[in-house]
N, C-alpha and C positions, 0 to 999 in steps of 0.2 A: 379661333379653335386652338385648343391646347395641343402643342406638338409633342408627340411621343418620342422618347429617346430609347433606343435599344442599346444598352451598354453590353458589349461583348468583351468578356474577360478571358483571354487565353491562359490556359493552365493545364496541369496534369496532376491528378491526385496520385501521390507517389507513396504507395505502401512499400516500405523498405524491404519487406519479405512477406510472402503470403503463400500463393499457390506455386511459386518458385522459391528456391532458397536465395539468400541475400546476394551472393555474388552474381547469380544469373540475372536477378533484377537490376543489379548495379550496372551490368554491361548495357542493359536497355537504357538506363539513366544516362550513361555516357553518350550513347547515340542521340538521345533527346537533347542533351546540352550542346553537343557539337552542332546539331541542326539548328538549335536556337541561336547560337553565336553567329552562325552563317546567315540566318534570317535577319538578324539585326544589322549585319554588314551590308547585305544586298538589297534589303527592302526598307526604305526610309518610312514607309507607312506602317510597318510593323512596330507598334508603339511600346508594348510592354508584355511581360509574362509573369504570372503569379506563381511563385515557387511553393505553393501548397502550405504556406504558413509555417514551415519548419526549416530551420537552418541546416539540418544534417544532410539535406540533399546536396548542398554545396560542399560540405565536408567530405562526403562520400565521393563526389565527382572529382574534387581537387586532389584527393589522396591518390587517385589513379591518373589524373591528368594535371600534375602540379604546374606545368608550363602555361596553363590557362589562368593562373591566379590573378594577374594584373588585368587581363581582359574582363574577368568576372567582377573584380572590384570596381572597375570603371563602369560597367553596366549597372551595378547596384547603386553606385553613387549618382548615376544619371536618372535613377528611378525606372529604368527599363526592366531590370530584374528585381522583383519585389519579394523580399525574403523575411522570414521571422513572423511573429515574435517568439515562437516556440523553438526548442531544440529539436524535439520530435513531436509527432502527433500521437499523443498518448491515449490509452483508455483511462478516463478520469476516475472511475470508481474502483479499479483493481490495483491501484498504486496508492501510496500514502499521501497524506496532505502535503508533507514536505516535498515529496517527489514531484507533485504538481507544481509547487512553488519554484523548486530548483529548475525544473524544465523551462519555466518562463524566464527566470533570472539568467540561466546559462544561455538560453537562446537569444535573449536581448543583447547580452554582452558580446556574444560571438558575432551576431549580425551587425552590431555597431562597429566592430573592428573591421568588418568587410565592407562597410559603407553606409549602413543604415538599416532600419527595420520597419515593417508595416505595423502601424498602430491599430491593429485589428485583432480582436480575440477570435481566432479562426478555429472552428470545431466542425469541419465538414462531414466527418464520418464517425464521430464518437458514438459509442453504443449507449447513448443517454448522456445527459449533461449534469454536472455537479451544480448544486444550488448556489454555491459560493463563487461561481465563476465571475459574475459581475463585480463582486468585491475584489477578487484577485486582480482582474485586469484593470479595474479603476485605480488600484494602488500602483499599477505600472503605467499610469497615464493614458490608458486606453478606454475609450467610452463607446465603443461599438463592438458587437459580437456578430459573427456569422456562423450559422450551424445548419446541420442537415436533418437532425432527428429530435424527437422529444416533444414537439408541438404539433397539434393538429390544426391546419388552416381550414377554415370553413367557408370562405368566400362570401361575396356580396349577398347571394340569394339564400344562404343557409339560415334556417330559422333558429339554430342553436344560439342561445343568449351569449353575446360577446362578453368578455371579461372573465370567463372561466379560467382558473389558474393554469390550465394546460391547453387551452384553445385560443386561437386568434382569428379575427375576421380577415386580416391581411397577412401577407408574407412579411410585412414590416410591423414591428411591435416594440414594446419596451420589456426588458427583462430585469427583474429585481431580485437581489439576494435577501436572505433573512435579516441582514443588518440594515436594509434599506438602500444599499447601493444600486443604482439603476443605470442601464446602458441601452442605447438603441440596438435593437436586435433584428437581424435579417435571416429569414428562413429560406433554405433552398426548397421552396414548395414543390417545384418540379425537378428536384434533385440537381446535383452539381454537373450534370451533363446535358442540360436543356438547350445548350447552344453548340453542341459538338457536331463536327463534320458538316459544316454549312455548304450547301451546293453552290457551284459557280454557274451551272446551267440555268438560264432564266426561268424556264417552266418548272424545273425542279425546285428552284429557289422560291417561286411564288407559292407552291403548295407547302413547302417547308415552313415558310414564315407565316402563312395563314394559320397553321396549326400551332406553331410555337408562340406567336404573339397572343393568340386567344388564350392559351394555357397560362401565360404569364399574367395577362390582364385579369384573369379570373380571381387572382389573389392580390395583385399589387394595389397599394393604397393611392397611387397616382400615376403620372405619365412616365416616370423613370423606371424602366424595365430591365431586369438583370438576366443575362444569358451567359452561362458558363461553357466556354469552348474547350471542352476536354472531358476526360473521365479517368478511370483507374489505369495508370501506366499508359495513357493516351499519347501516341506520337504527335509531333507537332503538325498542325495543319499549315503546310507551307504556302498554300494559296489563299490564306485567310483574307489578305487585303483585296484580292480580286473578288472573293466571295462577298465581301461587304460592299464593294462598288456595285456589284450586280444587284444586291438587295436594295441599295439606294435607288438604282434606276427603276426597279420594278415597283417599289413602294415609296414614292417621293414624299408622302405625308408622314413618314417615319425617319428620324435621324438615326442612322446606323453608325455607331462609334466604336472603334477599337479602344476600349476603355480600360480602366484599372479600378481596383476597389477604392483607393483614395478619391478618384474622380467621381465614381458612382455615388459614394457616400456623401460627398459634398453636394452633388446635384440633388440627392434625396433630401438633404437638409434644406436646401434652397427652395425646393418644391413645397415645403411646409405642409406636409400631409395633414389631413383631418386627424382628430384625436385617435391615437392608436391604442389598441388593447395592451394591457399589462399582464405578462405571465410571470409567475413567481416561483422561486425556489428550484428544486430539482426538476429536470425535464427528462422523464424516463418513459415517454410514450404511454402515460397512464390512461389517456383518453383514446384508447384504441381497443381492438378486440384481443390484444395480448398475444397474438400468434407470431408476430415478427419483431418482437422487442429485442431479440438477441441477448436476453438477460442470462441465458444458460451458458454463455461463455464464462460466467463466473464459476462454473463447476467443470468446465472442460480442462482436462489435464491438471488436476488439482496439484500435482507435484510441482508444476511451474509456479503456481501461486504461493505454495509453501516456501519454495526456495527464494522467491522474491521477498517475502516477509523477512526471512532470515538475513538476506543481504542488505535490504534497505534499513532494517532495524539496526544492524551492526554499524552501518555507515552513519546514520543520522542520530541514533540514540546512544551510541557507544564511542565510536572513533572520534567524531567531531567534539563532543563534550570533553573527552579525555585529552584531546589535542589542545583544547582551550586551557584546561587545567595546567597542562605541561607548559604551554606558552606563558602562562602567568608566573611560572617559576623560572622562566628564562630560556626555555627551549624554543627553537624556531618552529613556527607553525607550518605544517606541510600542505600549504595551500594548493600547489600544483598537483601533488599526489592525490589529494582529496578530489580535485576537479576531475582528474583522470578516472578515479573510481566512480564518481557520480555519472560521468558521461558514459562509461562502460555499462553501468546499471541502467541508465535511461535508454540505452540502445535496445533493451529488452522490453520497454514499456509501450511501443506502438500498439495500436488496438488489435492488429491481427497477430501480434506476437504474444503479449501478456494474456490476451484472451484465450490463447490455446487453440485458435481456429486457423491454423496453417498446416502445411504438409509436415511430415515427421522430421525432415532434414532441418527445418527452421528451428524446431524446438530442441533438437540435439545441440545446435550451435548456441542457443540461448543458455543452456546449462554451462557451457564453457565460459560465456560472458559473465554469468553469475559468479562462477568460481574466481574469475580474474578480479572482479570488483571486490569480492569478499576477501580474497587473499591480501589485497592492498589494505582494506579496512582493518583486518585482523592484525597486520603488522604495525599499522599506525597506532591502533589501540594498545597493543602490547608495549611498543616503545614509549608511548606517552605515559602509560601506567608506571612503567619502570622509572621514567624520569621523575615523576612525582614521588614515588615511593622512596627514591634515593635521597630526597631532601626532607622527608618526614622525620621528625625527632622521635626516635625509638629508644633513646638512652635510658628511659625508665625501666626497661626490661633487663633481666639478668643477662649479662654479656656472654656467659658460658653456656647456659642451657636453653635460652629463649630462641625460638624461631619465629620472628615477627612476620606478620603479613597484613597488608592493607586491603580493606574491603571498600570498593568504590561503588557508589550509586550514581548512575548517569540517567536515571529515568525522569529527572526533573522535579519529582515530588518526593517528600520524605517516605522512607520505606522500612518495613520490618519483615522478617521472615527467615526461613532456613537457607543457609548458604553452604554450598559444598565446594571444597577445593582440595588440592593435594599439596602437601608440605614436605619439603626435603628435610629429613633429619640430619643427613650427612651426605656430602658429595666427595667422591674420590676420582680425581682426574687421572686420565691415562698417563702412564709413564713407561719405563723400560719393561715392566711386567706385562706378560701377554694378557690381553683383555679378558679372555675366558678364565684365566687363572685368577685374575683380580676379582672377577665376578664371583667365583666360587668362594674365595676367601671372605669377601664382603658378605655374602649370603650366610656363610657359616657363623660369622661374628654376630650377626643380627638374628640368629636363629631363635634366641630366647627373648626377643623384643616383647615387652609387655605393655600394651596400650594403657593399662590401668595405672601405670607409673607416670602418665603424662596428663596434662590438663590444659585447657584453653583459658586464658585470662584476657581481660581488657587492659587498656593502657595503665589503669590504676592498680592492677594486680587482682582485681575481683574476678573470681571464677565465672565462666560463661558456660551455659548448657551446651554440650557438644558430644558427638560420637566420634571415636577415633579407631580406625582399623588399619593395620599394616598392609602394605601392598608389595613390599619387597624391593630388591634392587631393580632399577629401570635405567635404560640408556637415556642420556641427555647430552646436550652440547651448548657451549657458548660461542658466539660469533663476535669477538671483540673488534672494536674499531681500529685497533692499533697492532693487532697480531693475528696469527693463523688460528683457525678454529680449535676449540678446546673441548674434546669429548670427555665424558665422565660417566661413572655409575653413581646413581643417587638412591639411597634408601628412602622410600617415600611412604607416607601414611595418608589415608583418606580422612579428611576432617569435615564433619557436618556440624555447623554451629548455628545457634539462633542469634541473629543480630537485631537490634532494636533502634528505631528512629535514626537511621542513617540519613543525613541531609540529602536533599534531592540532587544537588550538584556538589558533591563532596565525598567524604570517606570517614571511616573509623578504623582504628588500628587494633589488632589483637595479636596474640602470640601463643604458640604451642610451647609449653615449658614443662620441665620435669618437676614433679611434686616436691621432690626432696630439695629443690633449689629455693622453694618458698620459705620464708621465715616461719610461717605457720600454714602448713598444707591444709587447705579447706576441701571438704568433699562438696561436690556440686549436687544439691538437692533439686529434684524436678520442681520447677516453679508452677504456679497456678496456670491453668490453660494448657497443660499437657494433654496428650491424646491417650484415651483408653480404647482397647479393641478386644474383640472376642465374640464368638457366636454369630459370625457374619454381620457384625455391627461395629461401628466405631463412633467415638464422640469426643468433643472437646467442650469447653465451657459455652460455646456459641451454637454448635450444631450437633445433631445426631443423625447418623446415616445407617439405615438398615437395608441389607441386600437380600432380595428374594431369590428363590430357587432358579428363576429364569434369567438372573443377572440384572434385572431392573432393580431400582432402589428407591427408597423413600427418604426424603429429607425433612427433618424437623428443625426449624429455626427456633431455638430456645429464647431468642431475644424478643421476637414478636409473636411467637406461638403459631406461626403459619406452617402448615404441613403440606408437602408436595409428594404425591404418590405416582408410581409408574414411570419414573424417570429413567432415561438411558436405554430405552427399547430401540432396537435397530429395525429399519424398514427397508425392504428391497422391492423395486419394480423394474420392469423391462424398459428399455429405451431404444426406440427405433428411429430416433431423430438424428442429429448430427452435432458437430462441434458447436454450432450456434444455438440450437434449440433442442430442448428435451421433448420427447414425444412418447408417452406411455401407450402400449398397444391397446386397441379397443377391447373393452370387456374384461380386461385383466384386473384382478384384485391384488392389492399390495400384500406382500409376504412380510411377516414380522417375527421377531424372536420372542414375542409374548407367549408364555406358557412352555417354551422349549427349555429343557433342563440344561444347566451350565455347571461347570466345575468351578467352585469358589474357594479360594485359599487366601489366608493372611500371609503375605510374603515379607512384610516388614512391619516392625512395631518397636518404636522407641518413644521416649517422651516428646520428641519433636515431630513425629509423623507416624501414621499408619497407612499401609498400602494393601489393598485387596486386589488380587488378580482373578479375573473372571474369564474362563476359557470355554469356547464352544466350537464345534464344527457344524456349519450351517449348510445344508444341502440346497443349492440354488440351481435354476435352469442353466444349462450350458451356454445358451445364447439364443438369438433369434433364428427363425427357420430360414430355409433357402429362398423364400419369397423376398426377403429383405435384400439379398444380393441383386435380384432381378429388378426390384423397385429402385435401387440405387443406380444400377446400370442404365435404366431407362429414364432416370430423373423424375420419378413420381414425387411430387412435393411431399415433404415429410408429414404435412398435416393430413394427407389423404392416403397414407400407407395402411395396408391391411395385414402386414406381417405380425406374427405372434411368436412367443418364446416356445422352444421345444420342451418336451416332457422330460428328456434326459437331464440328469443333475450331476453336479460335482460338489465336493465338499469345499467350503470356504472357511478357513480357520480364522476366527476373530478372537483376539485377546484384548480385554479391557482392563486397565488398571485405574482404580479409584484411590486418590490420595487425600487424606485429611491432615492438615498441618496444625501445629500448635498455634493457638490464638487466631485461627483463621475462620472466616465466615464464608469460605468458598471451598469447593471440591475440585481437585485436579482430575482431569479425565484424559487418559491416553489410550487411544484405540490403535491396535495393530491388526491390519486386515491383509491376509494373503489372498489377493484377488485371483481366482483361477477361472472365472467365467466372464462372458462377454455380454455386451448390449444390455447394460443394466445400470441402476443407480442405487447406492446405499446411503441412507441418512440415519442420523440419530435423532430420536424424538424426546422432547422435554414437555411433558404434560403439565401445564401450570394451574389451570382452573381459575386463573385471575380474570376478573370481569373488567374488560377494557376494549375499546374499539380501535386502539392505536398501538403500534409497535414503535419503539425508539431504536433507531439503527445508526451505528457510527458511519458517517459519510465523510466528505472532504471538508475539514475545518468546521464540522457541523455534526450535532447529534440530531438526525432528521426524525421528525414525527410523521409517520406514514399510517394511513388507514389500513386496517387489516382487511376490510371488505373492499375489493376492487371496484372501480367505477362501473357504471351501468353498461358501458359498451363492451366490457371485458367478457370474452366467451371461452378463453383458454381454461381448461380445468385446472391447470397449474398456475399459481400466482407467486412463483419464485421471484426473489428480489436480491439486490446487492447489499452486502454489508462489508465493512472494513474490519474494525477491531472487535465489534461486539453487536449483539442485539439484546433488547430488554423489554419485558412486559411488567406493568405495574397497575394496580387498582387504586393507587394513590396512598395506600396504607402500607402495603408490602410489595416487593418486587423480586423478580428473578432475572438475572442477566447471564448470557453465555458469551464469554470471550473466546477468541480463537486465534490460531496462527495459520493464516493462509487458507481459511475456509470461507470463501467469499459469497456463498449462496445460502439463502435461508428462505423458508416459507413459514407463515403462521397459519396453521390449520384451524378451521373454525371449531372443531370438536375439542372442547376443553381449552381453547386457545393454546394449542400445542406448538411449540417452537421446533421446527425441523431444520437441521443443519446438514447440508450435503457433505459427505465424506469422500465418496468415490463415484465417478460417473464414467462409463466406458461406451464409446461409439466407434463406428467403423469408417466414417467418411467425414470430409471437411464440410461439404454442403455448399450452399450459395449457388454459384452460376455454372458449375461444371461437375464432372465426375472425378473426384480425387480421393483415392483410398488413403486412410490414415490408420494402419494397424496399431501403431503405438498409442493412439488415442483410446484404445481399449483399457489402458492403464493396468495391464496384468502385472502381477508381482506383489511384493510386500509394500504396504503404505503404513506410515506411522502418523497419526493425526492427533493434534493437541488442542484441548479445550479446557476452560475453567468455568465452572458453574458458581455464580456469585449470588448469595442471598442477601437482601438488604431491605431497609425500610424505605417508604416513599418510592420515588422513581430513581432511575440511575443517575440523573443529574443532581437532584436535591439531596440525595443520600451521599453523594460523593463517590459512589461505586464506580463511576467512570474512570477514576484514577487507577484503581486496581486493574480494571480491564485494559487500560492503556499500558500499564506496567507489565502485564502478563508476558508479552513476547520479549521484553528487555532483559537480557541476562545480567547478573551481577558480574563485576570484574574484580578479580583478586590477584594481588601481586605480592609474592614473598620478598622480603628484604632482610638486611642485617640489622644488628644493634649498632646504632650510630646517632650522632647529633644531626640536627637539620634545622632549616629556617621555617619549616612548617610544623604546626603542632600535631600531636597524635590523632586528634579528631578535628575536622575542619570542613567548613562550607565555603566554597569559593564565591558563591553568589546565593544570597537568600532572597526569596520573594514570597509574596502572599497575594491572595485574591480569591474570593468566593467564586466557585463555578468556572474557574479558569484551568485550562489544560496546557501543559508544557508541550511545545512543538520542536524548538531547536535552540542550540547554543553553538555558535561558530564564529570565526573571524570573517569580516567582510571580504568580498571577492577582490575589491580594489582599495581597501584601506585596512589599517591595523585595529579598527574598532571591533569590539565584541558585538555580535548580533544575537539578541535573545528574543525568542518569539513564543507567545502564548495565544490562545483564543478562548473566547467566552462560549462555553458549550450551551448556555441558556439562550433561547430565542426570545425570552420574555423579560429577563431581569438584567439590569446593568451591573457592573462590578467595578471595583477599584483595584488596580494593580500597583503594588509597592515593591520596589527593587532596592536591595541593600548590598552593594558590592563589599567584599572583604578587603579590597585593595584600593589604593589611591586612584582617584579618577580626575580627569580634567573636565568632565561633563557627561551628562546622560540625556539623551534626546529621543523623541519619537522618530521612527523610521518607517519605511514601506517594505513590501515584499521584495522589491528590487533594490533595496538598500539605499534609498534616497533619504538624505537627512531632512528632518522636520524640526518642529519646535523643541526647545529645551524643556526638560521635565523639572518640575518644582522639587525642592529638597527641604526636609525638616531638620531639626537639630540632631536627630539620630542618623544623619546621612542616608535617610530613606527617601527615594525618589518615587513619586506617584503620578499616575495618569488614570483618567476615567475611561472605562470601556463600556460601550453600549452593548445591547444584546447581539450575540453572534459576531462580535467584532474580532478581527484578526489584528493583533498588535505586535509589531516588532519594535524593540528598544535597542538603540545604539549606545554603547558604553565606550568612552574614550579613556583608556588607562593612562595614568600620568607617566611621563617618561621616566624610566628608571635610570 
């Protein structure tokens, strides 16, 4: 007879902050860790404790109890405390691809320094799992994943055919990424608390284990049964050893073992279970009724998601690439400063934090962390840009009248477009004269400043299309490294210019110059592709936009002839759900702005861009009725609530700005919503009319292809889903994509295949297991939401439109400099690369080496690609690397110093570059 083994793993799932703010949770963590250290000292049978797969629990504990550091290190080294591999347990879908990778890298390196890490891809409570997780963890040398959501186990007697992409016969299975990476995967079929609070009383233990063993055996593939002894913030079960002895005495045919994941996984492999099912790609609870997927955390507290995009984009797509550029010119790389910024940012990425599903105090503290990370990133970016600009050769400009500035592109892909910056015409530093008197004299002197006397040129003196507007004297200051601060007044002008083909990891140099300083002053004629506007319409050589009286608009793509009508309508519905789940009141019809008159004005028109402003005040219900308060107080499940919205209304002002730029095949959309009402959701609708059954959504290192029609078990009227940078529909001939900045929830409505993007959602409670009021989750006040509507041929991958979508949140960096010589040319690419259907992800220095780490990924799940990399600097070698920066094979080089590597579909590729010693 096969002996069953019950593997009991002691743990506590540690949400760093949630229904209590961080510091209150941390005090509970300190108590747990103190009890745990004592248990290891007094009970030799207490074998191990799983620290929830995240290193930060140790960091938080030791920050408060630093005298325990050596004891903790010893326990980790002995394998008693099992830590890592993550830094924090993130929400996988609401943070960037790079943030997921850095979370793994930082967690592994920190855990190794403390004594070791668990080689387990641990996802106990993620609100859905990214499809590329197997590839990520395999690159880190991890070949097993453990998770709690996203797969439906059907058991031995279920007649559902095994092998469905989102179902498994057993709680053990294989999980495969789009690139083919496969890991052994273990599902908490009975959740991660199925072995908590084990009784020591024999009769109670007999009943307990009769139920628990049967539940585990219903899904297990063999005799190795997993029981998790703990739950959310669970205190230590101090009598666990006694409880397991009691269980063994009551059930001698079962081996009860205080086990660990490494032990359990090894036993599972030795048991050699029968053929397991394979689940593939994203695991988002598709094969469910759709009511408990927690997907609407993607729209809870949208302001949190917006700030996260700003902070993480600045860090990974601006500060790091600029720091690498500066390093290549001789500046020290700010490795420790960047690590601090990353860790501070990652502390906002736990699932109950970034998801916006905690009490108000948690999210207030998050905004401070965002600010701290962003301030570091901004300073690093500014210092790095200044260091590079200082060694750019600008001697080709007139030394008397030229005001040179360097335009950096850090998006990773070549880029063209309008760039806006301020340029100092003159600075006057403070001296013996009173500052206010100096200001008045300065202002008077520049009273007659005429922008028509100035022009922008490139490094060769060729005029560039630009708009120049005076701003007047403004205060500024220098903070020199070798002396006291230097305040000044600067006469500034606003400069908007059109730049073309700036290299993806490089820059171009321009200058503001006086026309009379040029040997032959040329007038700048508007180039082809300029913008015409008037009569509530605007167009360039690619697109025509016509705005209707209700503020909706029609888009004509003049390249492929496709016309899209009724775009940009707002929709409002009630929401009587919570921070986790949206719930529209029964019998309520959505309200829309279709047919409501709007004030439409052309507020900007230059050859570079036209902007129409659309204003309206929309009368919306004030909120839900009093019944909702009673339903929340009495914990009526959101699915069964009967509350409705009241008939009283308040005006909600909505201002929409539509921007069409020169040579652009996209429309910028800026929505400003002054939210004055509660318990509702506002979305913008994009009616496409495109015939397709799939939506392509940006996910983690993947452009996921998801069916528009949910699976048959789905009964939730809403089919909202996650997006990261964009969503896209295409019929194979033409396509329409919506890029966003921090708007992570979308739905594709069957009528006309309409893309709906959530802008604001307001609710009054946290939800889940208790009664927790969250008045700030109503998101009252002004919100500014940014999107870009991109028209293209074919789909978003084959057309290359994904590049523009990824570039959308990445700001240009501009740095003014003087006229001087330098070792860098006026225009320069530090690193050139090519590859069809490849997206840039990162450029940084290694965490433990001076090598450059350059990362891309193949956005196609069907077609391979070839990556070629050409450094502009001398190198000692270029090699393949992994997500955790482990060196692999050397890459081949041709006579043009181009290094190449083949990438399969959906492959994530890191390239290590060893600069030659200078």
